C-alpha positions, -999 to 999 in steps of 0.1 A, spaced: 591 143 339 565 146 372 576 180 376 570 191 338 535 170 338 526 193 368 539 225 347 520 211 318 489 212 339 488 245 351 497 259 319 469 242 298 446 253 328 454 286 323 455 289 286 419 273 287 407 300 307 425 332 292 405 354 269 437 370 247 446 357 219 474 336 232 483 314 203 492 346 184 512 358 214 535 328 213 541 327 175 549 361 172 577 353 203 591 316 182 592 339 155 612 368 176 634 348 191 644 321 166 653 352 141 673 371 166 694 336 172 698 344 132 712 380 134 681 399 135 682 431 152 645 438 160 631 441 196 601 419 206 580 453 207 592 464 170 588 428 157 551 425 176 541 454 161 551 448 128 536 411 125 502 427 141 502 461 130 521 463 98 546 490 111 579 484 102 607 497 124 628 531 118 665 528 116 664 490 110 677 468 80 645 459 58 659 423 57 647 416 92 613 431 85 614 406 56 628 375 78 597 383 108 573 382 81 582 349 61 590 333 94 555 340 105 537 322 78 563 295 78 554 287 116 513 288 104 522 268 79 534 243 99 510 243 125 481 241 102 499 208 93 500 196 128 465 207 137 453 185 107 475 155 114 496 160 79 521 135 71 555 152 62 573 149 29 608 160 16 586 185 -8 569 200 29 605 202 39 608 225 9 580 240 12 587 252 47 625 265 38 610 283 8 586 304 34 612 308 54 633 323 29 607 333 5 616 373 2 656 368 13 669 337 -5 681 342 -40 688 322 -68 730 311 -62 753 295 -88 772 264 -76 794 239 -101 766 217 -96 744 237 -108 720 264 -100 693 262 -70 669 291 -55 672 293 -22 639 311 -22 621 281 -33 630 255 -13 658 239 -34 684 216 -16 718 231 -18 744 222 -45 771 233 -20 794 222 8 785 244 35 801 255 70 784 268 97 817 278 124 837 247 129 815 221 114 811 210 76 783 193 70 772 162 44 779 164 7 753 182 -9 744 150 -30 735 130 -2 709 158 7 683 146 -5 686 106 3 692 118 39 663 140 40 641 112 28 649 93 55 648 111 82 612 123 68 604 83 68 613 84 106 595 111 115 561 96 102 566 62 110 569 75 147 544 104 147 515 88 159 533 60 181 547 84 207 527 92 238 529 117 261 552 151 269 583 131 273 586 109 241 570 134 217 591 162 229 621 137 219 607 132 188 605 168 180 639 173 197 658 148 179 639 158 146 653 192 150 689 180 156 686 156 124 678 185 101 700 209 116 725 189 113 718 175 78 716 215 69 695 208 35 696 246 22 722 268 20 701 292 44 676 290 68 681 255 83 683 266 119 648 285 113 635 253 93 649 228 122 629 245 150 600 249 127 596 211 123 602 209 159 571 230 164 552 209 138 556 175 160 547 192 189 514 210 176 500 172 159 503 163 196 487 197 205 516 207 233 535 237 231 560 247 209 592 252 223 611 282 219 649 287 217 653 322 237 676 345 215 696 348 252 706 314 253 721 313 214 758 302 224 741 272 247 722 262 219 750 260 195 772 247 221 747 217 227 745 211 187 785 209 189 784 189 219 760 163 205 777 160 173 814 156 189 800 129 217 773 114 198 750 117 220 719 129 213 709 133 252 730 164 257 704 182 230 675 168 244 691 178 279 693 216 267 660 215 246 638 203 275 655 227 299 644 254 276 607 242 273 607 242 315 618 279 312 594 290 285 565 267 302 571 288 340 574 324 319 541 315 304 526 307 334 540 337 356 523 360 323 490 343 324 490 341 360 496 380 370 471 411 356 481 414 317 498 446 309 487 457 274 501 476 249 471 487 224 479 485 184 477 521 164 453 506 139 429 472 149 432 478 186 453 448 184 466 442 226 503 431 235 507 417 261 548 418 279 
């Protein structure tokens, strides 16, 4: 962790001295990578132009543009929660899901009753992802409540880069393992992680789309071996890659791409 401390100090110094709106740049990056993991084919440039200039990409499914717009609103929501030190509730978790699925969710009919994924309703059916089958839907409300209580109990007592991120990564893993929603579970779980990081004013972690399979493998192996250290190790490696990448960008002369409307500049 001493290496992380040096990297983190360099990152914060460069951010402090930078005149570019780096927070917005990072938020757009989070949206791009998180949605790419879920199947979006929007490029980074297309995502940035969509979110800043409202320019929709040509010959791409509308769903992917809607996913990006919704994800950004959900990310802004969790960032505001963290900045204002607002504690979690099950309703807040549902609100995050509702924002993520606002324009791509729908009402779903199940034997146990109807529910609406665009409103953040908990699922009322069995869900599977790959070879994994998740807990019975009847257990979802209680499990989410327990997770929320655990986070609220510990979020003020954790201290330092390692402890805060362990709580963030653990919360991410636990929520995606509960799989409380019919869709959007990965995105909501990653946003929950970002909320905890923002609460402590730490950089928001990104899971790179290029590491999609390694991400899934880390989740599966953690479940199989019942060892959270596996997922933590993967996430710390992703976070180190992200910080080093951002430092490299901040240290070099920015390569700007001017937006067409309000002059927004992009940095790649």
